[in-house]
KETINU-363264 format. One record per residue: residue number from 1; residue in one letter; y, z, x of N, C-alpha, C in turn. Coordinates in steps of 0.02 Angstrom, whole numbers, plus 50000, padded with zeros to 5 digits. Example, Ala and Ser with C-alpha at 12.3 -4.5 7.8 and 13.67 -1.06 7.14 Angstrom:
<atoms>
n:res:ny:nz:nx:cay:caz:cax:cy:cz:cx
1:a:49716:50390:50660:49775:50390:50615:49835:50390:50660
2:s:49888:50354:50642:49947:50357:50684:50002:50394:50645
</atoms>
This chain:
<atoms>
n:res:ny:nz:nx:cay:caz:cax:cy:cz:cx
1:m:54364:55807:53921:54392:55752:53970:54364:55686:53969
2:n:54389:55632:53973:54360:55574:53974:54326:55554:54047
3:k:54332:55586:54094:54309:55580:54165:54344:55648:54188
4:f:54298:55663:54247:54320:55700:54299:54363:55680:54352
5:p:54428:55728:54360:54479:55710:54415:54450:55697:54488
6:i:54464:55636:54519:54442:55630:54583:54502:55657:54643
7:s:54562:55625:54623:54630:55642:54659:54681:55674:54618
8:p:54681:55732:54582:54724:55759:54539:54790:55768:54578
9:l:54850:55755:54567:54921:55767:54605:54968:55811:54589
10:f:54968:55867:54608:55018:55919:54571:55084:55884:54565
11:i:55130:55893:54514:55197:55881:54506:55216:55933:54471
12:p:55286:55965:54482:55327:56001:54444:55332:56001:54393
13:a:55341:56040:54331:55351:56036:54262:55425:56010:54257
14:n:55452:56030:54303:55536:55995:54286:55556:55927:54312
15:k:55504:55891:54330:55498:55825:54367:55466:55794:54318
16:l:55474:55777:54261:55447:55743:54212:55456:55668:54224
17:d:55491:55641:54239:55507:55578:54255:55474:55549:54319
18:w:55429:55592:54349:55373:55567:54398:55301:55553:54384
19:i:55295:55552:54309:55225:55568:54290:55210:55489:54291
20:d:55240:55438:54259:55222:55377:54260:55230:55339:54331
21:k:55288:55365:54366:55280:55338:54435:55221:55352:54482
22:t:55204:55412:54455:55129:55437:54495:55072:55409:54488
23:f:55074:55393:54411:55004:55347:54391:55025:55284:54430
24:q:55068:55256:54428:55082:55194:54462:55064:55196:54542
25:k:55074:55237:54574:55051:55250:54641:54973:55254:54654
26:g:54948:55265:54583:54858:55270:54620:54830:55339:54574
27:a:54869:55392:54566:54844:55452:54543:54793:55426:54470
28:d:54734:55464:54472:54679:55466:54421:54707:55521:54372
29:s:54736:55565:54384:54753:55631:54342:54816:55650:54373
30:i:54845:55698:54338:54906:55735:54362:54902:55814:54327
31:i:54917:55851:54386:54926:55919:54360:55009:55941:54354
32:i:55015:55952:54311:55097:55974:54287:55107:56048:54297
33:d:55130:56060:54335:55142:56144:54368:55196:56176:54324
34:l:55175:56216:54293:55226:56267:54264:55224:56333:54303
35:e:55176:56341:54346:55176:56410:54379:55225:56407:54457
36:d:55187:56395:54506:55227:56408:54556:55277:56363:54579
37:s:55291:56302:54554:55345:56262:54564:55396:56284:54531
38:i:55401:56309:54466:55446:56331:54428:55464:56389:54427
39:s:55524:56419:54451:55556:56485:54445:55549:56526:54388
40:e:55552:56593:54385:55552:56617:54321:55596:56616:54282
41:n:55668:56603:54276:55723:56606:54247:55715:56531:54224
42:e:55675:56469:54256:55671:56400:54215:55595:56399:54177
43:k:55562:56440:54176:55486:56441:54156:55504:56419:54070
44:d:55548:56458:54041:55535:56444:53958:55564:56372:53948
45:q:55627:56366:53975:55658:56292:53975:55595:56231:53984
46:a:55571:56240:54053:55524:56203:54073:55465:56187:54018
47:r:55454:56241:54006:55384:56243:53936:55400:56197:53875
48:e:55468:56214:53871:55497:56159:53805:55499:56107:53819
49:d:55537:56075:53878:55542:56016:53900:55485:55977:53900
50:l:55436:56005:53921:55366:55975:53938:55338:55951:53866
51:y:55339:56001:53820:55319:55999:53753:55355:55934:53724
52:s:55424:55940:53723:55456:55879:53694:55441:55814:53719
53:h:55418:55816:53788:55408:55746:53817:55336:55736:53798
54:l:55286:55799:53794:55219:55762:53767:55212:55735:53700
55:k:55265:55760:53656:55264:55741:53590:55287:55665:53585
56:k:55326:55644:53622:55359:55577:53628:55334:55528:53664
57:n:55289:55561:53712:55260:55502:53770:55186:55513:53761
58:s:55149:55446:53776:55090:55456:53803:55082:55414:53872
59:h:55034:55441:53916:55019:55406:53975:54945:55387:53991
60:v:54945:55351:54050:54886:55308:54049:54818:55349:54078
61:g:54843:55407:54111:54784:55444:54149:54770:55513:54120
62:e:54736:55557:54160:54729:55620:54133:54779:55659:54145
63:l:54801:55711:54090:54849:55754:54109:54828:55816:54110
64:i:54840:55865:54148:54816:55945:54160:54877:55976:54185
65:i:54879:56036:54137:54937:56073:54125:54917:56145:54184
66:r:54932:56149:54224:54929:56218:54252:54980:56266:54232
67:v:54948:56307:54182:54993:56366:54152:55022:56418:54197
68:n:55051:56475:54181:55056:56516:54203:54994:56564:54190
69:p:54987:56625:54239:54927:56664:54232:54924:56690:54158
70:v:54879:56676:54125:54880:56707:54050:54861:56769:54025
71:d:54885:56818:54077:54883:56892:54073:54950:56905:54076
72:d:55014:56866:54067:55067:56874:54068:55107:56839:54015
73:k:55160:56842:53987:55188:56813:53929:55202:56757:53946
74:f:55229:56726:54011:55227:56657:54009:55174:56622:54011
75:g:55114:56656:54027:55053:56602:54024:55047:56595:53939
76:q:55039:56657:53908:55027:56660:53844:55069:56599:53795
77:e:55130:56606:53819:55174:56562:53788:55158:56479:53794
78:d:55142:56466:53858:55138:56407:53885:55069:56388:53842
79:i:55012:56417:53830:54949:56402:53788:54969:56411:53722
80:k:54998:56439:53693:55026:56446:53627:55066:56374:53603
81:l:55101:56362:53637:55144:56301:53627:55114:56231:53646
82:l:55079:56227:53712:55052:56172:53730:54975:56158:53713
83:s:54948:56198:53672:54868:56180:53655:54872:56144:53600
84:s:54925:56120:53553:54921:56078:53495:54879:56018:53511
85:s:54849:56010:53456:54791:55957:53458:54830:55883:53456
86:d:54882:55889:53442:54923:55814:53438:54948:55795:53519
87:l:54946:55841:53552:54970:55829:53621:54913:55806:53674
88:s:54931:55743:53708:54896:55714:53752:54869:55752:53820
89:v:54851:55815:53811:54829:55855:53856:54759:55858:53872
90:s:54731:55832:53933:54661:55832:53949:54625:55905:53960
91:a:54668:55950:53991:54641:56006:54008:54691:56068:54031
92:f:54677:56121:54027:54722:56177:54051:54708:56201:54124
93:m:54729:56215:54154:54715:56247:54225:54740:56314:54233
94:l:54691:56361:54235:54704:56433:54232:54711:56455:54311
95:p:54767:56478:54325:54779:56529:54386:54762:56592:54388
96:k:54738:56613:54447:54729:56688:54449:54671:56710:54405
97:i:54632:56664:54377:54586:56684:54320:54521:56723:54367
98:e:54510:56796:54352:54459:56823:54385:54403:56845:54351
99:d:54386:56847:54273:54348:56860:54230:54347:56836:54163
100:c:54308:56840:54121:54303:56783:54054:54341:56840:54010
101:s:54360:56889:54007:54387:56923:53951:54466:56902:53915
102:l:54505:56867:53981:54544:56823:53942:54533:56755:53926
103:i:54491:56714:53947:54470:56670:53918:54447:56661:53849
104:d:54418:56721:53823:54389:56722:53772:54447:56737:53713
105:n:54500:56754:53737:54555:56762:53668:54591:56695:53664
106:l:54568:56654:53713:54608:56570:53707:54588:56525:53663
107:p:54622:56483:53625:54606:56438:53587:54543:56390:53607
108:e:54508:56341:53573:54466:56301:53608:54506:56249:53635
109:i:54505:56254:53693:54525:56212:53743:54480:56200:53799
110:n:54503:56133:53833:54452:56118:53897:54496:56163:53949
111:i:54456:56217:54001:54489:56248:54056:54458:56213:54113
112:i:54513:56222:54173:54487:56219:54233:54498:56286:54265
113:a:54472:56313:54287:54483:56381:54318:54493:56380:54395
114:l:54555:56395:54403:54573:56400:54466:54543:56455:54511
115:l:54512:56453:54556:54489:56521:54588:54508:56525:54659
116:e:54558:56579:54663:54604:56598:54709:54608:56668:54731
117:t:54556:56710:54714:54556:56784:54722:54480:56797:54749
118:p:54480:56855:54790:54410:56872:54797:54372:56883:54752
119:n:54408:56924:54688:54373:56928:54629:54350:56870:54580
120:a:54385:56817:54586:54361:56774:54557:54301:56734:54583
121:i:54307:56733:54650:54222:56714:54683:54187:56757:54665
122:n:54189:56819:54669:54148:56867:54658:54124:56852:54586
123:n:54146:56840:54529:54136:56825:54464:54122:56754:54438
124:i:54122:56715:54494:54114:56657:54472:54059:56624:54426
125:s:54001:56673:54422:53950:56633:54388:53958:56654:54308
126:l:53988:56715:54307:54015:56711:54236:54077:56681:54209
127:i:54110:56654:54247:54165:56608:54230:54146:56548:54219
128:a:54110:56519:54259:54075:56444:54249:54024:56436:54201
129:r:54004:56487:54165:53960:56502:54112:54004:56497:54045
130:d:54060:56514:54039:54104:56495:53982:54108:56432:53963
131:k:54095:56428:53888:54106:56349:53854:54169:56322:53855
132:k:54207:56355:53866:54274:56322:53864:54306:56294:53931
133:v:54260:56318:53997:54269:56307:54057:54242:56226:54066
134:k:54281:56172:54092:54249:56125:54109:54250:56098:54181
135:g:54269:56141:54219:54287:56127:54298:54304:56180:54325
136:l:54307:56194:54405:54316:56244:54443:54353:56209:54499
137:a:54401:56246:54504:54443:56221:54560:54458:56278:54618
138:l:54465:56253:54678:54473:56314:54730:54547:56304:54743
139:g:54572:56363:54738:54652:56377:54765:54651:56414:54828
140:g:54645:56371:54881:54636:56399:54948:54693:56435:54979
141:a:54749:56422:54956:54799:56451:54999:54802:56519:54971
142:d:54810:56543:54886:54814:56610:54881:54755:56650:54897
143:l:54689:56600:54904:54628:56634:54922:54624:56657:54982
144:s:54651:56618:55034:54658:56633:55108:54703:56697:55119
145:a:54754:56691:55070:54823:56742:55094:54778:56802:55078
146:s:54743:56802:55012:54719:56865:55002:54651:56905:55040
147:l:54613:56842:55073:54572:56861:55121:54601:56876:55199
148:g:54658:56862:55203:54681:56871:55272:54656:56825:55322
149:s:54626:56767:55296:54594:56706:55330:54642:56650:55348
150:t:54627:56603:55377:54668:56547:55382:54641:56494:55323
151:m:54668:56438:55320:54636:56394:55268:54590:56339:55296
152:d:54578:56353:55354:54535:56305:55387:54462:56290:55341
153:w:54432:56234:55363:54371:56219:55324:54323:56274:55328
154:d:54301:56307:55378:54255:56350:55398:54275:56417:55367
155:s:54327:56433:55363:54355:56506:55345:54342:56500:55255
156:l:54337:56462:55228:54335:56457:55151:54268:56435:55136
157:l:54212:56413:55190:54154:56370:55178:54119:56407:55121
158:y:54120:56479:55131:54068:56510:55068:54102:56503:54998
159:s:54169:56509:54993:54192:56500:54939:54180:56425:54904
160:r:54193:56392:54948:54179:56312:54926:54101:56304:54905
161:s:54048:56334:54938:53987:56330:54919:53972:56348:54863
162:k:54004:56412:54843:53988:56440:54790:54013:56406:54732
163:i:54073:56378:54743:54112:56330:54677:54063:56272:54675
164:v:54036:56249:54720:53987:56177:54715:53939:56193:54678
165:i:53889:56256:54708:53835:56266:54680:53842:56304:54597
166:e:53883:56340:54581:53889:56365:54508:53913:56291:54468
167:s:53959:56240:54491:53973:56179:54465:53908:56151:54434
168:a:53862:56139:54479:53800:56103:54479:53763:56142:54413
169:i:53756:56206:54437:53713:56247:54372:53731:56231:54316
170:n:53817:56239:54303:53825:56240:54245:53864:56168:54212
171:n:53838:56113:54245:53867:56039:54233:53938:56038:54227
172:l:53974:56069:54272:54034:56063:54280:54074:56014:54340
173:f:54136:55991:54330:54159:55955:54397:54190:55999:54437
174:s:54208:55977:54500:54239:56034:54557:54298:56009:54602
175:i:54343:56030:54608:54393:56005:54636:54406:56045:54697
176:d:54406:56014:54750:54428:56056:54815:54504:56074:54824
177:s:54535:56121:54859:54600:56147:54872:54635:56088:54902
178:p:54698:56088:54895:54735:56030:54925:54743:56027:54991
179:f:54756:55986:55029:54768:56002:55106:54839:55988:55124
180:m:54867:56037:55162:54925:56050:55149:54976:56016:55201
181:d:54954:55995:55254:54976:55953:55295:54993:55881:55277
182:i:55039:55855:55232:55061:55805:55209:55050:55731:55248
183:d:55072:55747:55325:55069:55694:55364:55004:55684:55416
184:n:54964:55733:55413:54900:55727:55444:54852:55703:55419
185:l:54837:55629:55394:54813:55606:55354:54739:55588:55385
186:d:54734:55585:55449:54668:55585:55482:54638:55647:55452
187:k:54669:55710:55477:54638:55773:55459:54621:55778:55380
188:l:54664:55750:55340:54639:55738:55265:54582:55717:55255
189:q:54572:55649:55284:54514:55614:55266:54459:55647:55293
190:e:54453:55688:55356:54393:55727:55377:54375:55783:55338
191:e:54432:55817:55304:54428:55870:55255:54397:55847:55189
192:s:54412:55774:55162:54382:55758:55097:54324:55748:55109
193:k:54308:55710:55168:54239:55682:55178:54182:55744:55175
194:k:54207:55790:55213:54169:55860:55208:54161:55879:55147
195:a:54217:55886:55102:54215:55915:55024:54157:55865:54989
196:k:54166:55798:55002:54105:55755:54963:54054:55778:54982
197:a:54034:55776:55050:53965:55793:55085:53943:55863:55058
198:l:53990:55923:55046:53963:55979:55023:53941:55968:54933
199:g:53964:55920:54898:53958:55919:54837:54022:55912:54783
200:f:54075:55919:54812:54143:55936:54760:54150:55850:54742
201:n:54183:55850:54671:54177:55788:54646:54259:55750:54662
202:g:54300:55789:54680:54364:55772:54699:54406:55823:54746
203:k:54468:55812:54747:54516:55857:54796:54583:55843:54770
204:a:54628:55892:54756:54687:55890:54728:54734:55867:54785
205:a:54785:55836:54770:54838:55815:54815:54898:55841:54796
206:i:54944:55847:54847:55009:55861:54834:55064:55824:54858
207:h:55040:55744:54873:55087:55710:54895:55064:55644:54885
208:p:55093:55587:54854:55064:55531:54836:55038:55494:54897
209:n:55063:55502:54958:55027:55471:55018:54957:55495:55027
210:q:54941:55549:55006:54854:55572:55016:54820:55540:54964
211:l:54837:55495:54909:54796:55470:54847:54748:55429:54881
212:d:54759:55381:54919:54708:55334:54933:54663:55356:54982
213:v:54682:55397:55034:54640:55445:55067:54601:55472:55034
214:i:54610:55509:54976:54562:55552:54963:54515:55506:54917
215:k:54541:55464:54889:54502:55414:54839:54440:55382:54880
216:s:54481:55343:54933:54429:55323:54982:54382:55357:55003
217:s:54382:55411:55024:54338:55485:55037:54289:55485:54988
218:f:54298:55498:54926:54262:55508:54870:54230:55450:54833
219:l:54260:55398:54833:54222:55355:54783:54177:55293:54852
220:p:54129:55265:54812:54092:55218:54845:54121:55157:54857
221:d:54107:55127:54922:54131:55050:54929:54096:55022:54896
222:e:54104:54940:54917:54062:54888:54873:53989:54880:54901
223:e:53980:54908:54966:53923:54903:54996:53869:54955:54968
224:e:53910:55018:54953:53881:55077:54931:53846:55055:54857
225:i:53907:55020:54816:53894:55011:54756:53830:54972:54734
226:n:53839:54914:54792:53787:54854:54774:53714:54901:54803
227:e:53717:54941:54847:53653:54964:54861:53631:55012:54820
228:a:53658:55050:54785:53641:55088:54718:53613:55049:54669
229:k:53644:55000:54655:53607:54957:54597:53547:54934:54627
230:e:53535:54902:54683:53476:54875:54703:53411:54918:54706
231:i:53437:54988:54727:53381:55040:54727:53369:55053:54648
232:i:53422:55058:54610:53393:55080:54536:53343:55023:54521
233:k:53365:54956:54525:53336:54911:54497:53257:54914:54518
234:a:53256:54920:54592:53172:54909:54622:53143:54976:54600
235:f:53186:55024:54578:53142:55088:54552:53113:55078:54490
236:k:53150:55036:54450:53132:55019:54375:53066:54988:54367
237:k:53084:54931:54423:53023:54890:54432:52954:54920:54453
238:s:52966:54975:54497:52903:55003:54519:52865:55048:54468
239:s:52791:55056:54480:52748:55080:54431:52738:55152:54485
240:s:52768:55166:54529:52748:55231:54564:52803:55288:54572
241:a:52799:55342:54569:52854:55392:54566:52888:55395:54637
242:v:52866:55359:54676:52890:55361:54747:52879:55289:54783
243:m:52948:55261:54807:52925:55190:54837:52974:55193:54899
244:a:52959:55139:54943:53006:55128:54990:53054:55084:54973
245:f:53112:55083:55005:53170:55034:55007:53204:55045:55080
246:n:53186:54972:55100:53226:54961:55167:53217:55019:55211
247:g:53156:55051:55204:53131:55110:55261:53152:55173:55238
248:r:53177:55173:55179:53203:55238:55133:53134:55262:55096
249:m:53129:55333:55083:53090:55341:55045:53122:55357:54978
250:i:53104:55337:54926:53152:55335:54860:53110:55368:54792
251:d:53135:55430:54788:53108:55456:54720:53164:55480:54679
252:q:53129:55515:54617:53179:55534:54558:53255:55557:54585
253:p:53247:55606:54643:53315:55644:54662:53367:55584:54678
254:i:53338:55556:54712:53379:55496:54750:53403:55447:54688
255:i:53369:55437:54643:53389:55390:54595:53438:55422:54552
256:l:53444:55490:54539:53492:55538:54500:53553:55530:54549
257:s:53546:55529:54615:53611:55524:54650:53652:55451:54662
258:m:53596:55388:54652:53612:55335:54652:53661:55308:54584
259:e:53630:55349:54527:53675:55338:54467:53732:55368:54452
260:k:53733:55444:54485:53803:55469:54489:53856:55428:54535
261:r:53831:55390:54571:53873:55359:54622:53905:55307:54590
262:l:53865:55263:54539:53889:55209:54501:53926:55237:54450
263:r:53924:55282:54413:53965:55326:54363:54028:55345:54397
264:l:54037:55360:54450:54105:55371:54499:54159:55315:54486
265:v:54125:55238:54488:54174:55198:54488:54155:55163:54412
266:g:54144:55197:54365:54140:55176:54297:54083:55121:54278
267:i:54028:55127:54311:53968:55068:54299:53913:55129:54265
268:d:53890:55093:54213:53850:55137:54176:53768:55112:54211
269:p:53739:55153:54245:53669:55138:54284:53616:55114:54242
270:k:53634:55123:54171:53580:55108:54130:53578:55049:54110
271:n:53648:55000:54123:53647:54941:54092:53681:54894:54157
272:i:53631:54888:54211:53656:54842:54260:53589:54778:54267
273:d:53636:54725:54303:53595:54668:54296:53551:54684:54341
</atoms>
């Protein structure tokens, strides 16, 4: 993948005309869903239509395909047809993945593991270490149903923390679960800021009106960008491993954080004025 997704938006695989419109509304990536949003009697046709669409069209952003579970025939057929190297697919999101045995039998593709069962959370360290896995995503709705919990932030905090920690250990990106109340943008902003503070790289969206809130929560503003540049430049000029900057102690971990902040907006921290 060229960059990790910050606000990937789910769209049904039988609504392919929404792809360009969704990118125009500000999505940096789209998750084309062959699983939950497609009924069983439509899955074969949806797969064929998606393949034909991708053969004929290219798009400006990252395309992720959520396939059906790869332990059933639909998921296996999804991967078989859509993993062709000439299709502009950035990654495949694998739902209900609980261990690495199914991943081992897949072709060399980029995988986002969608963790939505207790077994998935229990086996997360093994899943995260697989070389095909590039990102981890929380499937909060299915996980909370399995646990008998609510989808509230605190209820799934343990699982969220596990995802963030394993992503950091294995150099993966992490995507928080969608916020289901599409009209409550204030609550979405609150949860998005918590996700960023915890260490998530992005948060999935289920409606275009969520995109701006998610991006503004995860991306640095102009003041934060300028601060990162000034701190990095000052540290480069310093001969000490620790320095003070506007009353703050700055050392190498802070510099790494500032560099990550700049990369979020496409700025190379090694080449700043």
